[in-house]
C-alpha positions in Angstrom: 0.0 0.0 0.0 2.8 2.4 0.8 4.3 2.1 -2.7 0.9 2.9 -4.3 0.4 5.8 -1.9 3.8 7.3 -2.7 3.4 7.0 -6.4 0.1 9.0 -6.2 1.4 11.4 -3.6 4.5 12.3 -5.7 2.4 13.3 -8.8 -0.1 15.4 -6.9 1.8 18.7 -7.5 0.5 22.1 -6.7 -1.5 21.1 -3.7 -1.0 21.5 0.0 0.3 18.6 2.0 -3.0 17.4 3.4 -4.7 17.8 0.0 -2.0 15.7 -1.6 -2.4 13.0 1.1 -6.2 12.8 0.7 -5.9 12.7 -3.1 -3.3 10.0 -3.0 -5.3 7.9 -0.5 -8.5 8.2 -2.6 -6.6 6.9 -5.6 -5.1 4.1 -3.6 -8.6 3.2 -2.4 -9.8 3.2 -6.1 -6.9 0.9 -7.1 -7.6 -1.6 -4.4 -11.4 -1.5 -5.0 -10.9 -2.2 -8.7 -8.2 -4.9 -8.3 -9.4 -6.7 -5.2 -13.0 -5.9 -4.7 -15.1 -4.1 -2.0 -14.1 -6.5 0.8 -10.3 -6.0 0.5 -8.7 -5.3 3.9 -6.6 -2.5 2.5 -9.8 -0.5 1.8 -10.4 -0.4 5.6 -6.8 0.8 6.2 -7.1 3.6 3.6 -10.5 4.7 5.2 -8.8 4.7 8.6 -6.1 7.0 7.3 -8.6 9.3 5.7 -10.4 9.7 9.0 -7.3 10.9 10.8 -7.9 14.3 12.4 -5.2 16.1 10.4 -7.0 15.1 7.1 -10.6 15.7 8.1 -10.9 19.3 6.6 -9.6 18.1 3.2 -11.8 15.0 3.4 -14.8 17.2 4.1 -14.0 19.4 1.1 -13.7 16.3 -1.1 -17.1 15.0 0.2 -18.8 18.3 -0.5 -17.3 18.6 -4.1 -20.0 17.5 -6.5 -17.4 16.7 -9.1 -15.6 14.2 -6.9 -16.3 10.5 -6.7 -17.6 9.7 -10.1 -16.8 6.0 -9.9 -18.6 3.2 -7.9 -15.6 3.0 -5.6 -15.5 6.8 -5.2 -19.2 7.0 -4.4 -19.0 4.2 -1.9 -16.0 5.8 -0.2 -17.6 9.2 -0.2 -20.8 7.8 1.4 -18.8 5.9 4.0 -16.6 8.9 5.0 -19.7 11.2 5.1 -21.4 8.8 7.5 -18.3 8.5 9.7 -17.8 12.3 9.8 -21.5 13.0 10.4 -21.9 14.8 7.1 -24.9 12.7 6.1 
């Protein structure tokens, strides 16, 4: 998981640190969802990282952005995070 995260993190130029982390984690989540399915244990680990207090502001911005989460994996993640954060 760390290698996938680092690859996505490194190409997320022009963003603040937290935004880069959130973006990279969302892409890692999408990768695992597509390759290993919705019950993959790594998905839970990615979700846990996205719920860390230091990332919550960026995660909330992502949840509220109507252009985000256009895939099945993204919509599921968006809904799960919104529930955890009380946004729904």
